[in-house]
C-alpha positions in Angstrom: -0.1 160.8 107.8 -0.7 162.9 104.7 0.7 161.8 101.3 3.5 164.0 100.0 2.5 166.3 97.2 4.1 165.8 93.8 5.9 169.1 94.0 7.5 168.0 97.3 8.7 164.6 96.1 9.8 165.4 92.6 13.0 167.3 92.0 12.7 170.6 90.1 13.1 170.4 86.3 16.2 171.9 84.9 16.2 174.4 82.1 18.9 173.8 79.5 19.7 175.4 76.1 18.2 173.8 73.1 21.0 172.3 71.0 19.3 173.5 67.8 18.1 177.0 68.4 19.8 177.9 71.8 16.5 178.8 73.4 15.4 177.6 76.8 14.2 174.0 77.0 12.7 172.1 80.0 14.7 169.0 80.7 12.0 167.0 82.3 9.7 164.0 81.6 6.9 166.3 80.6 9.0 167.5 77.6 9.0 164.6 75.2 11.4 166.4 72.8 14.1 167.0 75.5 16.9 168.1 75.2 15.2 170.1 72.4 12.7 172.8 73.1 10.2 171.6 70.6 9.4 168.8 68.1 10.3 171.2 65.3 13.9 171.6 66.6 14.1 167.9 67.2 13.0 167.1 63.7 15.3 169.7 62.2 18.3 168.2 64.0 17.4 164.7 62.9 17.2 165.9 59.3 20.7 167.4 59.6 22.0 164.1 60.8 20.2 162.2 58.0 21.6 164.5 55.3 25.1 164.2 56.8 25.4 167.9 57.6 27.3 167.0 60.8 30.8 165.8 60.1 33.9 165.2 62.1 37.0 166.4 60.4 39.9 163.9 60.1 43.3 164.0 58.5 44.7 161.1 56.6 47.6 159.5 58.3 50.3 157.7 56.4 50.3 153.9 56.8 52.7 152.5 59.3 56.2 151.5 58.0 55.4 147.8 58.4 52.5 148.0 55.9 54.4 149.8 53.0 55.0 147.6 50.0 58.6 146.7 49.2 
């Protein structure tokens, strides 16, 4: 019996949009920068996190009635 070829046993790689530039990116083990399209986009995104460019907005809520001083 013949061995299955790699293309027959491995599922097809998906193509996703790069979170940084929006370009196509191969989401497969042969792309070490996945989900990014390149090391450049991956590094640029990491730098944005390190410089706190990504933030989640929040509103200040008043303290519960129980915690207010008398």
